[in-house]
C-alpha positions, 0 to 999 in steps of 0.5 A: 773194523766192522761196524757190527756188533756180535754175540760170539759163542764157541763149539766143540769144533776145531782145526788142528795146528802143529807147529815146529820149528824149521832149519829152513830158510822159509816157512812151511805151511800145508793145509790139509782135510776135506775142507782144505782144497780151496785155500789159496796161498794168501791166508790167515796163517801166511798173512801173520808169518809176514808180518812178523817176519816184516817186523824181525819178530821171528828169529826162527821159521817154522814148519806149520800143519793145519788139518781143516775141520771148520769148512771155508766160508762158513763164518765160522771163523776158522780162518781167523781162529788159525791165526789167533792160535798161533798168535797164542802160541808165539805168546806161550813161548815168550816171543812175543808179548801181551801188547804185540799179541793183541796189535798183530791180532787187529792187523790180520782180522777183527775176529782175531783176538776173539779167539786168543781165549775161548769165552763167549764174548760181545764184540762192540763196534768201537772194537772194546770187547766184553766177557759173557758169564753165565750162559747156556752149554747147548748141542748145536747142529750146524748144517754148511751147504754146497756153497760159501760166502766170503766175509770180505766181499760181504762187508765191503759191499754194505757201507752202512748198518741199521741202527737199533730199534730197541732202547735196550742195553746189549747186555740185557738183549743177551741175557734176556733173549739168547741166553734164556733158551726160550722157543718162539712159543715161550716168547710167543707167549710171554709177551702176550702175558707182559702184554696183559692178554688173558686167553689165547687158542693156539693151534698147529701143535701136532707136526710130527715132533713129540718132543716139540709138542711135549715142551709146548704142553710144559709151557701152556702149563707154565703160563696157565696161571697168568694166560687161560689157553687152549690148544689145537692139534690134529687129533685134539683140544687141550686145557690146562686147569686148576679149578672147576672147569665145564666143557663142551663135547658130543655124546661118546667123545673120548676125554683124557685127564692127566695130573702132575701130582699123584696127590691131586684130587680130580670131581667129574661130572658127565663122565662115564666113568665118574671121578669124585675127590678122587686122586688118579693112581697111575697116568693110565687110568685117566686115559679115554673117559667118555663124555654122555652128552653135550657137556662136561665139568671137572674140578681138580684140586691142582694142575691138570691137563683135559685132552678131548678128542675130535670126534 
């Protein structure tokens, strides 16, 4: 049993296993697919069948074909899940009972039992398991390098494991950190808000990913009622305000104003195209205004983005 605690979730990627009874005196096991070349004769499938034969559990021999879709030594539990699915097959065929199902899964590996169903789980150090509910679904990009890592070697070379520095339940960690789906900025801003920090300056938010930049703008808006923020990008300085605010500028510096609600009214001073308690009829109406001097002011009735382009 590994002395670690794991949150285990399942993705829509799996090996395909075909099982048929055989009239042969021996089991016939074959692995095919692009990830099958380095599989040795000693694997989780042969190990499980050997254990079952040793205990005279199986009355028949089986022909098993495994099409490998999960890369070897990728840390995704492909071999363990092969054994788990084979055990499920024998359980459904009433060849083994529930007690033996769990018994043999633990003999193959501590994580095999996790694959007996596809629900997210926490595996604790003592071997106990707790299912996790209300977990969000995500699109996942899986990248496997050209080399592998042996799970057995990794855990056998580490005899001691660090203890958690946080006096917090594992369920709370899962729900508050992993399952909430927050990016690094949101976690950081949330931490600052909880520490009572009232002002933040955010740097480096234009690095080529428009989707990330847009998400960061919404994060800025969501926390603006708790923290006064300004965001620096390569081309502009961004504010999110909901009350009268003044800004430093230079003459003819470009200023754009965006509202979240069509009913939001805007009053400005110090801009070439002034607004007086007027709504923006379209997003483009607030683009490319110009400062007339060393400063300007904006007074919105609701949350509004102010974008000041650098000269």
